[in-house]
Residue, then its C-alpha position, 0 to 999 in steps of 0.5 A: m624238213i624231216k621229223t621222226l614220229a614217236e610212237w605215241s603220236k596220233q594214229e590212223l590205224l594199227m596194221l597186223a599180219l594174221p597167222h595162217e596155215k603156211t606160217d610156223w603158227k600152224p601147229y597151235l593156229d587156234e591158240i595164236l588166233q585167239g591171242y590176235k582176237d584179244f589184241i585186235k578187240a583191245v586196240s579196235a576199241y580206240q582206233k582202226v585196225l588193218l588186218i593183212a592175210p593171204n586168203e579171204a578165209d583167213f579174215k573169217p574169224f574177225k569179220d564181226f569185229q568193229n573198226v576193222e579193215f582187211f587187205q588180202c596179200d601173201t605173207n611169209d610171217t606175222w612180224i609186220r613191225d619189222y617189214g611194215a613201212i615206217d612213217i615220218c613227217e616231211n615238210e609237215r606231211l606224212m611220208s612212208l619209208d620202205f626199208s629192205f627186209n631179209a628176215w633178221g639176217n636171212k634166218f627165214q624166208s622173206q620174199l613175200d614179206n618184203e613185197v607187202n609194202s608195195k602191194l599195200f600202198k598201191q592197192h589199198f592206201k594209194s599214197e606215196l611210198r619211198t623205197i630206201d636201199l638199206i636193210l632195217e627192221g622197225g623193231s630195231i629202232d626207237f624214236n623220242g620224236q625230238g631227234v633221238m633214236l635208240t638202238t643196239k650195236t648187236c643188231l644194226l652193226n651185225e654183218n648179216r644186215n648191212s655189212h658194207l657199212n661201218q658204224g660211222e657210215l651207217e650212223a651218217k645214213l640213218k641221221q640223214i634219212f631220219n634227220l636225227k640229232t643223236i643215236i644212242w648205241l647200246e652195247n649191252g643187253f639181250i633177251k634169251g629167246d629173241d632171234t633178232d640179234s637184240h631188237i631194241d623193242t625187247l630191251a628199252r623203249f621211249i615212253d615220252e620225249e625225256t623217259i626210257a623204260h628198260c628191262i632189268c633182271e632181279d635174279e643174280e643167278d639168271e643169265h640176263f642179270l649182268p648184261l641187263l645191268k650193263m645196259k642200265e649203266e649205259l642208259q644212266k649216262t644218256g641223261f634220260k629219265l629211266v623206268e625199270l621194267p623187271l623181267p618176269k620169271p622164266l617161261y618155257y615152251e617145249g623145253r625152250r626158254l621164251g623171250a618174255s619182256y615187258a618192253n614189247f608194249v604197244f602205244i595206241n591212241e589214248a592207251l598202251i597195250l602191255p604184254s602180260y605173262a601170268d607172272e606176279k610182276d604183271e601188275l607191278i609193271k602196269e602200275r609203274l607204267q600207269k604212274a609214268l603215263p597218267q593220261r594214257k590207259i594201260i591195258s594188260l593183255d596175255a602175250r604168252v602164245f606169241l612168244r612161241q615164235n620168238g615175238s610179242l605184241h609190239c613185234a606183231c603190229q605196225n603203226r600208221f600215223l594220222g596226218q595229211r598225205 
């Protein structure tokens, strides 16, 4: 029997692939590394963190951190949410799935990223990794842990992923792999500055088995207003409880609008790391999620520098769950 794991399940550790000199972070490497330091410090207070980078020197800024492990491995990019292995529970033990990664439809180089899981599981975890012949990114799907998956048609049905499969064929395959009862396919919603073809983790996320937190736009003149309103109307038909996450005011870097979204939060053991953007809505969102998740500490973390490469906190990490392997 296969069971998907909601992200609030107990975790063994959180994996992060560090920015380095050979990534697009190079022009402002010190700034993004400070962002990673803040992120790792917040997470490591609650659970173990595993850092991945090509060179021993890349780990130097983090050597004094507590509760942190290191794995040396070449990478193209930092967004390990999308190429890191996805855990499921199979016959009451954890199994890790390795899907193919093509850098969001062959937009960037991805060969090194696509090899990380095989190296990591062979040399570090030394546990079973099952290869799945399907292109799938972790940020494109979200589970409630009870057989329901949330995703977007814009991403999963894009011809740059699995063009040989239509919606029915892909749905059947995903239901088999994850033993799903239902897949919620959202047709609407996007975040400007996101180059993933609308990953669900920038738009709408399960926060418990019965509740979805989702982005809305309160400015009727903003290009997000109508698409997110239509997405909300879709979500209202699902029967799940809803928590609204209003977008922050537009953020720009070198004239380009950045993809700021409060939906890109990260579950860790006993807490939730919430991206903040030096916006007046930061505290409102924090209070709203704290009310919805009273047993979990909500920790705000400035994520503005992460946005410069079209991602945020959730994109920058991948969960490894706790259990018998």
